[in-house]
NUVOSE-385434 format. One record per residue (C-alpha): x, y, z. Coordinates in steps of 0.25 Angstrom, whole numbers, padded with zeros to 4 digits, always signed. Layout:
XYZ ...
//
This chain:
+0000+0000+0000 +0005+0014-0004 +0003+0025+0006 +0001+0039+0001 +0003+0051+0011 -0009+0060+0012 -0004+0069+0023 -0008+0082+0017 -0020+0084+0007 -0021+0098+0003 -0034+0104-0003 -0031+0113-0015 -0042+0121-0022 -0044+0117-0036 -0047+0131-0040 -0033+0136-0036 -0024+0133-0047 -0012+0138-0039 -0015+0129-0028 -0016+0117-0038 -0002+0120-0043 +0004+0122-0030 -0002+0108-0025 +0009+0102-0034 +0020+0107-0024 +0014+0105-0011 +0019+0094-0001 +0005+0088+0001 +0001+0073-0001 -0013+0076-0007 -0018+0088-0015 -0033+0089-0014 -0037+0097-0026 -0050+0103-0022 -0063+0106-0030 -0072+0107-0019 -0072+0116-0006 -0061+0125-0010 -0066+0128-0024 -0077+0139-0026 -0089+0135-0033 -0086+0143-0046 -0072+0137-0047 -0076+0123-0047 -0074+0120-0061 -0061+0128-0062 -0056+0121-0050 -0059+0107-0056 -0052+0110-0069 -0039+0116-0061 -0039+0103-0053 -0040+0094-0065 -0029+0102-0072 -0020+0101-0060 -0022+0086-0058 -0020+0084-0073 -0007+0092-0072 -0002+0083-0061 +0011+0087-0054 +0007+0084-0040 +0018+0074-0037 +0015+0065-0025 +0003+0073-0021 -0010+0065-0021 -0020+0074-0029 -0035+0073-0025 -0046+0081-0031 -0058+0085-0021 -0070+0086-0030 -0084+0093-0027 -0094+0083-0023 -0102+0075-0033 -0115+0082-0029 -0109+0096-0033 -0109+0103-0046 -0094+0100-0048 -0092+0086-0042 -0094+0077-0054 -0086+0086-0063 -0075+0086-0052 -0075+0071-0051 -0075+0069-0066 -0063+0078-0067 -0055+0071-0056 -0058+0057-0063 -0052+0063-0076 -0039+0068-0070 -0037+0058-0059 -0031+0064-0047 -0027+0054-0035 -0041+0056-0029 -0054+0063-0029 -0058+0069-0015 -0073+0068-0014 -0080+0078-0004 -0091+0076+0006 -0091+0061+0005 -0103+0057+0012 -0105+0042+0009 -0099+0031+0001 -0107+0034-0011 -0100+0047-0012 -0087+0039-0015 -0094+0029-0024 -0100+0041-0032 -0086+0047-0035 -0080+0033-0037 -0091+0030-0048 -0088+0043-0055 -0073+0040-0055 -0076+0026-0061 -0085+0032-0071 -0075+0042-0075 -0064+0031-0077 -0055+0037-0065 -0044+0028-0062 -0045+0020-0049 -0033+0028-0044 -0042+0040-0042 -0046+0039-0028 -0058+0045-0020 -0055+0053-0007 -0067+0056+0001 -0069+0069+0009 -0075+0065+0023 -0083+0078+0027 -0098+0075+0029 -0106+0069+0041 -0110+0058+0031 -0096+0055+0028 -0093+0054+0042 -0104+0044+0045 -0101+0036+0032 -0086+0036+0033 -0084+0021+0033 -0094+0020+0022 -0086+0030+0013 -0073+0023+0015 -0078+0009+0013 -0082+0014-0001 -0067+0012-0005 -0069-0003-0003 -0082-0004-0011 -0081+0004-0023 -0071+0007-0034 -0058+0002-0030 -0055+0010-0018 -0056+0024-0024 -0059+0030-0010 -0045+0032-0004 -0045+0043+0006 -0054+0051+0015 -0052+0066+0017 -0058+0073+0030 -0066+0085+0027 -0067+0091+0041 -0072+0105+0037 -0084+0100+0030 -0086+0090+0041 -0086+0101+0051 -0096+0109+0042 -0106+0097+0040 -0105+0092+0055 -0104+0106+0062 -0092+0100+0069 -0083+0111+0075 -0069+0111+0069 -0061+0111+0082 -0046+0109+0085 -0044+0094+0087 -0056+0091+0078 -0064+0084+0089 -0078+0085+0082 -0071+0079+0069 -0063+0067+0076 -0075+0057+0075 -0076+0060+0060 -0062+0060+0057 -0059+0047+0064 -0072+0040+0057 -0066+0044+0044 -0052+0039+0047 -0057+0026+0052 -0066+0025+0039 -0054+0028+0030 -0045+0018+0037 -0055+0007+0037 -0054+0007+0022 -0039+0011+0021 -0041+0025+0016 -0033+0037+0019 -0040+0049+0027 -0035+0064+0027 -0039+0073+0038 -0047+0086+0036 -0041+0100+0034 -0037+0110+0045 -0042+0124+0041 -0033+0133+0049 -0021+0131+0040 -0013+0142+0047 -0015+0134+0060 -0003+0125+0059 -0004+0120+0074 -0018+0116+0072 -0015+0110+0059 -0004+0102+0065 -0013+0097+0076 -0024+0093+0067 -0014+0086+0057 -0009+0078+0069 -0023+0074+0074 -0026+0069+0060 -0013+0061+0059 -0015+0055+0073 -0030+0051+0069 -0024+0044+0057 -0027+0053+0045 -0018+0052+0033 -0016+0067+0031 -0023+0081+0032 -0031+0089+0022 -0025+0103+0021 -0029+0116+0015 -0016+0124+0015 -0001+0121+0011 +0004+0126+0024 -0003+0113+0031 +0005+0104+0022 +0018+0102+0030 +0011+0100+0043 +0001+0089+0038 +0012+0082+0030 +0021+0082+0043 +0010+0077+0052 +0004+0066+0043 +0018+0061+0040 +0025+0050+0049 +0036+0056+0057 +0050+0050+0056 +0048+0044+0070 +0035+0037+0066 +0042+0032+0053 +0054+0026+0061 +0045+0020+0071 +0036+0013+0060 +0048+0008+0053 +0053+0002+0066 +0040-0005+0067 +0040-0010+0053 +0054-0016+0054 +0051-0023+0067 +0039-0030+0061 +0046-0033+0048 +0058-0040+0055 +0058-0055+0052 +0058-0058+0067 +0045-0050+0069 +0036-0055+0057 +0027-0063+0066 +0026-0053+0077 +0013-0044+0078 +0018-0036+0090 +0031-0031+0094 +0037-0021+0104 +0045-0009+0096 +0051+0002+0104 +0043-0002+0116 +0030-0001+0109 +0021-0013+0105 +0019-0013+0090 +0010-0022+0082 +0011-0026+0068 +0000-0017+0064 +0009-0006+0068 +0019-0010+0058 +0008-0009+0047 +0005+0005+0052 +0020+0008+0052 +0021+0004+0038 +0011+0014+0033 +0018+0025+0041 +0031+0021+0034 +0024+0020+0020 +0018+0034+0022 +0032+0040+0026 +0038+0034+0014 +0027+0040+0005 +0029+0054+0011 +0044+0053+0009 +0042+0049-0005 +0033+0061-0007 +0044+0070-0001 +0054+0066-0011 +0045+0070-0023 
//
């Protein structure tokens, strides 16, 4: 299995040509080229064409390119999805996924358009219905169309709006929904990316929320400004101490004399074979990050 770092996922307005050009040089893992919330109603068609042209032009290097479309129930959603199917970015980000049928509808349209199976579906989790049906939504990856669904993205701003939950430091009102979606994602081996932090000039608050997300098990953070890139990359990357510890665990369980052991004591800690599996993932992610840094 190949692990792909998704520590930073930067929203970039599709209507901003300069931002789309700058995206090719930013040190982010994922570029979310946005046709939805950040684009004014009278700029929707222009933004779609600019994003199509940008994806066609390429030059994004290791960065994963994901296009957020407008919902299929809007005046622009179907045209957005048809355009995405033609130019084939890495994934299409579907807003306001409320149930599995929302995933199926996008998948059917991609199939009908002849889109390659490599074009994945990412789901915005930002509605009360999505919270109640999170497991149903993630289960759709097993039941339809060769695992197109591959990642969840938390839309905490919309979720706060729809539920009337307060956006507080520490995110106590959000925690049940964040963990519900994380469990649903992991049940079907999907990645999940945490919601945005709106106060992009508040470095201390951003660091704290990134650390919280990393401790919860999120794969990364959606961000809204380039000044948030460095901190999110750092916090969602394994530390050198963690990598060294993981390699020590792997070496211990891989030693010929330990092949039959499921539990060992390493540096005074009881370590199970499952910890070796977890350690392998950390090392793989670290190697993938190092490879990106070389490019």
